[in-house]
Phi, psi and omega in degrees: 000120181268165179278107182271148175303143185232129177266095183224136179290149178300323179300318182288316180295323177296314180298317182296310185291318180290315183293308181295326177294337179261000177087019178237166182275131179292155180273339181225164175077015185296332181298339181278346186233005180290133183218134168071018181235027186299315183294317179297319182294317179300318181295317183287329173296318177300317180292323176297321179295321177297319179295321178297335178275358176118357180280176171229152182212150175234131180231141176245119175264122182240127178195148179289168182306129178086005182282343178110020179299312182296325177295317180294321175300316179296324179290318176301316179301314182295319179295316181298318179298320179294335179265016174071030170271155164268136182243131175242133183222144178201157175256138169292151179206176176302337180259352181233109179224207181251347185202145165103120169052046177080001184279332175291314180290334175295323176294318178299315179300317178297321178296317180293326176286336181264016180296137176225152172227173181299325181274344178229070188283356185258014177094178180056040185270357186304306180298326180293322178298313183292315184290327176297318179293315179302317179299320178295317180296317179301316180295317179298315180296316180299317180291319182293322183269001181067039184247032179304130179092354179291148176292131184290349176259009176298128186305318180295320179293318178301319179298318180293321179293319178300320179296321179292319178299315179298323179296318181293324185271006183302315181296324181292326183299336179281349179278158176299119183085356185290326181296312179298320179301313180297321179297321181290321177297320176297321178296321177300317180296318179300316178296322179296314183289327183264005183057040181259091185295328179297320180291318179294322177296320179296318178297318178296322177301316180294314182296332177269006179062041181261357174277132179258340182235134179297327181297323179293319179294322179293321179294317186276327190232351180076020178248151184271332187256164173225168177270125183219189183300330186280338188228008186300323180292323175301319180288333174296320177294322177298316181295322177299319178295320181298309184295330176291319179299328186263011169117356177273164182285337182153194184237128173252127181243119179248122180239109184259172179059043180293352174302337179292338172282320177300328185278356178297121187281327182282116188301320182292318177296320179297316180296324178297320177294319179291331177295323176297317178299319178300315179298319178297315181298314180297320178303315182293316184289329185261005174079018179273355175233157180212151176060032178223136182235113181253130181237122175255133180238130180200179179281166180303327179301320181303326181273308198259344182295120184278359177258326185228342184276188178302330181288351175281346178259105194305316182297323177287321181304317180295326185279333185251008183298147185287143174303120185293344181267357182287145174231177178295332181271316183253100188255149175255099184274354178277345180291161186301323182263124175249111180278133182258106179283154175294158179294143176284159179306318181292330177288322176299319179298315178301318179298314181296323178292324174298316181293326175301316180294315180298317180299316182291321177295320182298320183265357178067038181229168172290156178307136185281339181224150178279162180301322180298324178291324176295320178298318179295318179303311181293319179299322177301314182295314186285344181272352181285150182303130177082358185296318182298329183271322190248335184284122182261166176300324178297320177299315182297313182296315182297317180295319180297316179293324176300318180295316179297319179297321180294317179292324179298320183273343182226075187297342182271357180289150178285122184296322181297317180294319180296314182293324177296316178297322179295320179296320177295321179298317180297320179294320178295319178298315180297319180295318179294319179296322180296318179293320179297316179299319181295320178295319181292325178295328184273346184255110181296148174281173179301326184283322186251039176305131175090354179218113179253125183295144177286116185263347178057225184269357182272149178241122187250154179272126178259000000 
């Protein structure tokens, strides 16, 4: 495989090299480094297309630490944005779950703060989504009424725009929580038209579920309800309907680190969280939700453990059980759970060669190492004791980029020595990560004192 010229933006190559070198997934340029996930990508594109047609879907990504779940989530996000979806993303944590003591609504707030669109890919897109739509409505009203050149804060014009906004939001008003949502959007428009920043901030606070008392919301916005633990999912469906009404393809919701639900020590609280997932799943399957795609990502324990995982909740277990005819070769990717296998050695080699090309293009130099040297580098890593079990794709990539950076800055260094040292560094990193994970598994958190979940042979990211 030779080094082919690559048409890549400097912004993308910078994001790829810096992010992967630091052990995180880049936000842009993923199409240049995707390897070995063609079948999964085709399936998820198909599901996104169904959602754009009005369906709803729930997907569970299951993979052990380092298998590439976060990368696949980032790739889904990039594809969804290109297809005109709004994407909301958040990680579960001890303070962000699906149910209980403000933790469900905390997840909703994180999702609203993490909104992205193609034009606002870095998050915090909520005000931009609303204002872009308001601007479109203003233009439509001005053209229809023959009011070109009218001041957008003219009271008569504001009244006409408000009427148009109410007309568009009529369908949303019939949904649970939809009437209050429509009232708040109207309040946002009034603040926008009147240059009343306090009113627009209050509307954004409500939409992000930051009001804790109904009395405060009624005083500031004239609405009786707020978004809370009991209704946040209903409002997520309302928001999905809203973004569809105003021209987007739908809403994609990505929830990572689902192991934090598995780690809930109190069985009843854990079951309550799983009950929310069951309700979400049933809504999607029975057509009670539309234009929304929810993706949960977690380790295999989160899915299959019959004592603490989703399979411990009998109703969910029946719905997510694996196709009994599936094999490692012949997979059913349409089922709710999509297992993410680790990359094969030949796929890892392809990835490293792609990164070699990106690195050389980024620095404007010829490739620093030959393909044979890359093959030797990978073979060194994979031949070390325990590498097949513990060495992740992230470890390999980070070590490879460290080696390339060293050679780039020190052209007189011996390439063989650098690569050998890099391989040793990767193995030490893997060994240290393994020990850290083992210590974390053995040390109960404040919440689950006295009960440590059985992790078996899997190693999870904390």
